[in-house]
C-alpha positions, 0 to 999 in steps of 0.5 A: 455465494457467487463471489465465494465460488469465484474466489475459490476457483481463482485460489485453485488456479493461482495459489499464493503462499502466505498471502491474504486473498482479497475476494472483493476484486474480480479483476486481480488476484492479489497478495498483500504485505504489511510495511512501514511507509514514509510519506513525502517526496523521495527527492526531498528527504521525505518532505512534501507529498507522496511516498518516500520510504517503504520497509518490511522491517517493522518492530513491535515498538512502532513509534508515531512520527510525522510523515510515517505510518504502517500500510498494507501494500497489495500487488496484482498478479503481475507484481505491480503495486495496485493498492496501498491501505494506510492504517490511520492509527499508525499516523499522527494527526499532522500526517493525516491532515497533510496527506489524506485530507483531500480526494487524491493522494498526490505523488509529485515524484515516483517511488522506486524501491525493493521490499523483501517478502516471503524470502524474495525481493519485490520491486516497488514502483509507484508512479507520480500522479494523483491516486484516488483516496477512499476512506475505510473503517481503519484508514485510507485506501489508495488506488495506484494507477499508471 
């Protein structure tokens, strides 16, 4: 009940249009968008590990391909990427094994790009490093730090 009350107060103070509200975090007020995502190094044509591609233009005829999938990217109130939830059903077994079989998601290179969300362009910066992986019912949650 306290979490619901706290979330309601936050929504009154910081309204966000067309966003999913996550009441599970006390530290951030977030908005989330679903994207297509490519896994690999941006400097190596999506080979290796990391994030190499983010796109808001998904089609209903999404095709399973190695190193690609669907993800929900969550931004904190400062506009920084705070979490990435990768949908396991949208990825091949090879992609799951290569990128999500360990405790950490390895970003050898940082990723920088833009994403159109709600008519506005958002800058996406995901730093290089090791980001903790948490398995969920539907995929993998990456806590983006740095």
